[in-house]
Phi, psi and omega in degrees: 000130182296179177280130175298127178283135172247133172224130185256144179247124173247100185272119181253014174281183178276350181081016176296159188282345184254014176297110176301334178290329178297320178299310190296319190287321179296318172303308181300317174312313186301310186302307186307320188292322177295333183272007181063028179281129163284106179259131174246135188242134184229112172267108188295337170300327180275337183245029190297334178282344180252007182308311181308336186266351185290344177294335179296335184282005172277346192309314187253015183276133174276329188208158176222163177234111168270114188238126178210172191236127172270111180266324177215317175199119177090174178279358178103152187281327180298327183282322174301320178297311182303314190282329173293321180300320179293317178298313176286321191240357184284158180268102186296326185291324175288330182287328183299345180246013177259124174284140177232131181242110181278137171232120186227117173252133179246142174252006174229276187198143169120007193293323177299322181286323175296324177294311179300319182305310182296318186288320175297319186292319189284335171291310175308322174294346179097011187268176182253116175277151176225171186302148178235195181230137175200155188186161175246124180232116179283325184220130177305317186306333180300317173295313186306320187271344184263110192287334178296316175299316175304310176304313180305319175295322177296321184282334175283328170292328177289324178290321176299322174304308186302314184295330179282315177300320183269356182050048171306130178283159171230146177306150174295161186228146185292344173306335177291336175290321176300315177307312183290323176280332175289317186295330182291342177262005183273151184292132166284118183255137173294161173308317180298319179290327174292326176294322177291323180304311182299315180298322172297320175303307180307308184299318177295327178295314182304309189295325177302309180304321182291328175293330180288320181292321186295322182296314180307311175300323180299319181288328177294306185299322176298319173294314176308321181284347175096010186287344177234087181305129182053033180304339179289334183250004191285129179083338178307302184303319177305323180286321184295321178296324184273354185290140182244118188301137183257149176300166188287147178100343180275117182218130187203143169251120171244136181237104183262115179265110180262129185310131181089357176260132184289315178257145177290161176264112178257126181246126179247112181250138181211085181070238178279358192246141175215137177239138183221116177203171180267115174192165177294144176216119172276317188251119167219160185280323180230129172250134187228141178245131184210149170274155181301321179300311181297323184288324173294330179285328178292316181292328179267014174063023172271354182204144172263167178295317184301315183289319171309317181292308187289343175263004180088002182298321177234160174235127187238156168221144180125202186284109180306323181292317174303316188295311184300340170295345181313308190287351177261335182284324182240112173251104171285124183292156170289139180238000000 
């Protein structure tokens, strides 16, 4: 058996359920795993407090995929932060042996420029670029329903695998000159200073985590002191009253994480039956993050789930079709 190939995927989008980049990355991961590649996935929006430490994950990578979405202008802040961290804290000698495939999908304009930006950044870091994937997709369903697009993604992924596996060389790029000139102006740090810098980064992340823990504890104590009366039953009655019986065969699980709540509100729909409770849920067709203000607007018919999703009021992951069904399953009366 040959040596296992390691490929890391760094996704820089916001994790929106209709993000076409997510579909492309998921399909690429499937193909790579079928080729017995060990794939590690890093969603930058979930690890935004740890981005300065993520260059350390490049240590064992033979290749990486940098994936982002152009939603209005450019590749987005999370990806910029990751590339900044690679420049300041990454092992340049290690990076020089790592192939990078850019994946940029656009819902507006600028996918080709985004792909070029990622390729240029990686070359300046000293890494090896390989062919990427970019395109304009207005609706993710266009990707899901088009077999030709699916085949194109699969073939591109296979080419990426061959490039990394065979270590195909690339011609020198003028971007390397930029790296040399910029690097010459950087301060030379001793091993002790580099260690102290890493500690400062770690301490900053630790402080941020402490703030989040304090916020969570404050929410718990508010509930204990009775500031949120009947918090264990909040919203449950609203969903029970708004439920519309579904035909047999309709089955879905929703996990709604409401800001300030320790447990998500889990809704299980199975035809004419519906269960609604606050509990842990690892497996759900759709996971939603929402503020109490937005959820109150939905319950009082000032907003629909679909509109809240389109305007960024809720962040969702999972099956987009199942998410859209929420507005048919629950009809809230005007209040």
